C-alpha positions in Angstrom: -9.0 -11.3 -49.2 -9.4 -10.2 -45.6 -7.1 -7.7 -44.0 -6.4 -8.0 -40.3 -4.9 -5.1 -38.3 -3.1 -5.8 -35.1 -3.7 -3.3 -32.3 -1.3 -2.7 -29.5 -4.1 -3.6 -27.0 -4.3 -7.1 -28.5 -1.2 -8.1 -26.6 -2.3 -6.7 -23.3 -4.4 -9.7 -22.3 -2.2 -10.6 -19.4 -4.2 -10.4 -16.2 -2.1 -9.1 -13.4 -2.3 -7.0 -10.3 0.4 -4.4 -9.5 1.2 -3.3 -6.0 3.5 -0.3 -5.2 5.6 -0.7 -2.0 7.3 2.1 -0.2 10.1 0.5 1.8 13.7 1.6 2.5 15.0 -1.9 3.2 17.3 -3.8 0.8 15.6 -5.9 -1.8 16.7 -9.2 -0.3 15.3 -8.2 3.1 12.0 -7.2 1.7 11.8 -10.4 -0.3 12.4 -12.3 2.9 9.8 -10.4 4.8 7.2 -10.9 2.0 7.9 -14.6 2.1 7.3 -14.7 5.8 4.1 -12.6 5.9 2.5 -13.8 2.7 3.6 -17.5 2.9 5.2 -17.3 -0.5 8.7 -18.3 -1.8 10.3 -15.4 -3.7 13.8 -16.2 -5.0 16.3 -13.9 -6.6 16.5 -14.4 -10.4 19.9 -15.2 -12.0 19.4 -12.2 -14.3 18.6 -8.6 -13.5 16.1 -6.6 -15.5 18.1 -4.4 -17.8 16.4 -1.3 -19.3 17.5 1.3 -21.8 20.5 -0.6 -23.1 22.1 -1.4 -19.7 21.7 2.2 -18.4 20.0 0.7 -15.4 19.5 -2.8 -14.0 16.9 -3.7 -11.5 16.9 -6.8 -9.2 14.0 -9.1 -9.6 12.6 -11.9 -7.4 10.1 -14.4 -8.7 8.0 -17.3 -7.5 5.6 -19.4 -9.5 2.7 -21.0 -7.5 1.8 -24.1 -9.5 -1.3 -24.8 -7.4 -3.0 -21.5 -8.1 -1.3 -20.8 -11.5 0.1 -17.5 -10.4 3.4 -15.8 -10.9 4.7 -13.4 -8.3 7.5 -10.9 -9.2 9.1 -8.4 -6.9 11.2 -5.8 -8.8 13.1 -2.7 -7.7 11.9 0.6 -9.1 14.9 2.8 -8.2 18.4 2.3 -9.6 21.2 4.7 -8.6 24.5 4.9 -10.4 27.6 7.1 -10.0 28.5 8.9 -13.2 31.0 11.6 -14.2 29.5 15.0 -14.2 29.6 17.3 -17.2 32.3 19.9 -16.7 32.1 23.2 -18.5 35.1 23.9 -20.8 35.6 27.4 -19.4 36.3 26.4 -15.8 39.4 27.5 -14.0 40.1 24.1 -12.4 40.2 20.7 -14.0 38.5 18.7 -11.4 36.3 15.8 -12.3 33.3 15.4 -10.0 31.0 12.5 -9.7 27.2 12.7 -9.6 24.7 10.1 -8.5 22.0 9.6 -11.2 18.7 8.0 -10.4 16.8 5.9 -12.9 13.2 4.6 -12.4 11.7 1.4 -13.9 8.3 3.1 -13.8 8.9 6.9 -14.1 5.3 7.7 -13.2 6.0 6.5 -9.7 9.4 7.9 -8.8 8.9 7.6 -5.0 8.0 3.9 -5.1 10.8 1.6 -4.1 9.4 -1.7 -5.2 6.6 -3.2 -7.3 5.0 -6.5 -6.6 3.4 -8.0 -9.8 1.0 -10.9 -9.4 0.1 -12.5 -12.7 -3.1 -14.6 -12.6 -5.5 -15.5 -15.4 -8.4 -16.4 -13.2 -8.3 -13.2 -11.1 -9.1 -15.1 -8.0 -6.6 -13.3 -5.8 -7.7 -11.2 -2.9 -5.6 -8.1 -3.4 -7.1 -6.3 -0.3 -6.0 -9.2 1.9 -2.5 -9.2 0.4 -2.2 -5.4 0.9 -3.4 -5.8 4.5 -0.8 -8.5 5.2 2.0 -6.4 3.6 1.0 -3.3 5.7 1.7 -5.4 8.9 5.4 -5.6 7.9 7.1 -3.0 10.2 9.7 -2.0 7.5 7.0 -1.2 4.9 5.8 2.5 5.0 2.9 2.0 2.7 1.5 -0.3 0.0 -1.3 0.3 -2.6 -2.8 -1.1 -5.8 -1.7 0.6 -9.0 -3.8 0.6 -12.2 -1.3 -0.8 -14.6 -3.5 -0.2 -17.6 -3.0 3.6 -17.4 0.8 3.4 -17.1 2.8 4.9 -20.0 5.7 2.6 -19.2 3.9 -0.6 -18.7 6.1 -2.4 -21.2 8.9 -2.2 -18.6 6.8 -4.7 -16.6 7.3 -7.4 -19.2 9.9 -9.6 -17.5 10.0 -12.8 -19.6 
């Protein structure tokens, strides 16, 4: 009787490219600009990407190119939420203060505002050309390719 052992890497067969985008614009504005400059059609998903039991939710835009069999996903990396701060029990005054907490989808890249994930099995995408076109957008500070294989939190990039 043969014994088969499944390895974690057996499920990482998805071929995709990941671009980090530094941009202070709102998500809908960046999606619009990417649509204009890259000639794509990103649309806001009905659902947001919830991580860590609804601690944070990230907006996501997707477009499936049926001609080239590619799936484009634009997702926020930074989520800010106002929370009650922890007050010490020995304080003189009972004032509740609020603190803004920041959560990241990919904690290894805390300064990155958005990630653009391009899924393609054939790997016939010219990433350098896409990066060059995104760099022409005036609102984008910088964009670069990220090696997704080395990410510790790459499971957060599974959207479906």
